[in-house]
C-alpha positions as CSV (number, residue, x, y, z in Angstrom):
1,X,-21.0,9.1,29.0
2,X,-18.9,12.3,28.6
3,X,-19.6,13.9,25.5
4,X,-17.2,16.5,23.7
5,X,-17.2,19.7,25.3
6,X,-16.9,21.6,21.9
7,X,-17.7,19.9,18.5
8,X,-18.4,21.3,15.1
9,X,-22.1,21.1,15.7
10,X,-21.7,23.9,18.7
11,X,-20.3,26.4,16.2
12,X,-22.4,28.8,14.1
13,X,-20.8,31.1,11.4
14,X,-21.9,34.4,10.1
15,X,-24.5,35.1,12.7
16,X,-25.7,38.6,12.8
17,X,-28.0,40.0,15.9
18,X,-30.1,43.0,16.7
19,X,-28.7,43.3,20.5
20,X,-26.5,41.6,23.0
21,X,-29.6,39.7,24.4
22,X,-30.5,38.2,21.3
23,X,-26.9,36.9,21.1
24,X,-26.7,35.9,24.4
25,X,-29.9,33.9,23.9
26,X,-28.6,32.3,20.8
27,X,-25.4,31.2,22.4
28,X,-27.2,29.5,25.2
29,X,-29.6,28.0,22.9
30,X,-27.1,25.9,21.3
31,X,-26.1,24.7,24.7
32,X,-29.5,23.9,25.3
33,X,-30.2,21.8,22.0
34,X,-27.2,20.1,22.5
35,X,-28.1,18.7,25.8
36,X,-25.5,20.6,27.9
37,X,-27.8,22.9,29.9
38,X,-31.6,23.1,30.5
39,X,-33.8,25.6,29.3
40,X,-33.5,27.8,32.5
41,X,-29.8,28.5,31.9
42,X,-30.4,30.9,29.2
43,X,-32.4,33.1,31.8
44,X,-29.4,32.9,34.0
45,X,-26.9,34.0,31.3
46,X,-28.9,36.7,30.7
47,X,-29.1,37.6,34.4
48,X,-25.2,37.2,34.9
49,X,-24.8,40.1,31.9
50,X,-27.3,42.4,33.9
51,X,-24.6,41.9,36.9
52,X,-21.8,42.5,35.0
53,X,-20.9,42.6,31.4
54,X,-19.0,39.3,29.7
55,X,-17.5,41.4,27.3
56,X,-13.8,40.5,27.9
57,X,-12.1,42.5,25.0
58,X,-10.7,41.8,22.0
59,X,-14.2,41.5,20.4
60,X,-14.8,38.7,22.7
61,X,-17.8,37.9,24.9
62,X,-18.2,34.7,27.3
63,X,-21.6,34.8,28.2
64,X,-22.2,32.4,31.2
65,X,-24.7,31.5,33.9
66,X,-24.8,32.9,37.3
67,X,-23.7,30.7,40.3
68,X,-26.9,29.4,41.1
69,X,-27.6,28.3,37.5
70,X,-25.2,25.2,38.1
71,X,-28.0,23.0,38.6
72,X,-29.0,23.5,35.2
73,X,-25.7,22.5,33.6
74,X,-26.3,18.9,32.5
75,X,-22.6,18.2,30.9
76,X,-20.0,21.0,30.5
77,X,-20.1,22.3,26.9
78,X,-19.4,25.2,24.9
79,X,-21.0,27.2,21.9
80,X,-19.0,29.7,19.8
81,X,-21.0,32.4,17.4
82,X,-19.2,34.4,15.0
83,X,-20.8,37.7,14.3
84,X,-18.5,39.3,11.4
85,X,-20.3,42.8,11.7
86,X,-20.4,42.5,15.5
87,X,-23.1,43.2,18.1
88,X,-23.2,46.1,20.5
89,X,-22.3,44.7,24.0
90,X,-22.8,48.7,25.5
91,X,-20.2,51.2,26.2
92,X,-18.9,50.9,22.9
93,X,-18.0,47.1,23.0
94,X,-18.4,45.3,19.8
95,X,-18.6,41.6,19.8
96,X,-17.6,39.4,17.0
97,X,-16.9,36.2,18.8
98,X,-19.3,34.9,21.4
99,X,-18.2,31.9,23.5
100,X,-20.9,30.2,25.7
101,X,-20.0,28.0,28.7
102,X,-21.4,25.8,30.9
103,X,-19.3,24.3,33.3
104,X,-20.2,21.1,35.6
105,X,-19.3,21.7,39.2
106,X,-16.0,23.3,39.0
107,X,-14.8,22.8,35.2
108,X,-16.0,26.4,34.2
109,X,-12.9,27.5,35.8
110,X,-10.5,25.2,33.6
111,X,-12.8,25.8,30.7
112,X,-12.1,29.7,31.1
113,X,-8.7,29.4,31.2
114,X,-8.4,27.3,28.2
115,X,-10.3,29.7,26.3
116,X,-8.1,32.5,27.8
117,X,-5.2,31.0,26.1
118,X,-6.8,31.1,22.6
119,X,-8.2,34.5,22.9
120,X,-5.2,36.1,24.4
121,X,-3.9,36.4,21.2
122,X,-4.9,39.0,18.8
123,X,-4.1,37.2,15.5
124,X,-6.3,34.2,16.9
125,X,-9.4,36.7,17.4
126,X,-8.6,37.4,13.8
127,X,-8.7,34.0,12.7
128,X,-11.8,33.3,14.3
129,X,-13.8,36.2,13.0
130,X,-12.3,35.4,9.6
131,X,-12.8,31.3,9.7
132,X,-15.0,30.1,7.1
133,X,-15.9,26.5,8.2
134,X,-16.8,25.4,11.7
135,X,-13.5,23.2,11.6
136,X,-11.2,26.1,11.5
137,X,-12.4,27.1,14.8
138,X,-12.3,23.9,16.2
139,X,-8.8,23.4,15.2
140,X,-7.9,26.2,16.9
141,X,-9.2,25.2,20.5
142,X,-8.4,21.6,19.7
143,X,-4.9,22.1,20.9
144,X,-6.6,23.3,23.9
145,X,-9.2,20.6,24.8
């Protein structure tokens, strides 16, 4: 029943976006297309971004829905988008790696802590930004999942 939280089909390389809203929408769209969440989750991701930025530092943003968006989560999943030229998340914060997450029940906390392990190392971020195949990105997270 449970499908993978992250698979190579959830990874998009060499994307470019006009603004952070477009970037967040695409991050959510991957989650919708792969049946992790319902359409409405994307709006909740944008709502969450308005409350407080999901920019985490080190060129990484982790867009996710608001607390009340959980009812739109079908299964826990992650989407990863690589934006080599970056997208402006405001206040001079440039994002090159977007990690969209949807956590069923309280799984989002576990997912976040595992993402933090990978993204706490600057060299890992560089590898994510320079990756040329979804498999390279998947391998970095495979130790965690």
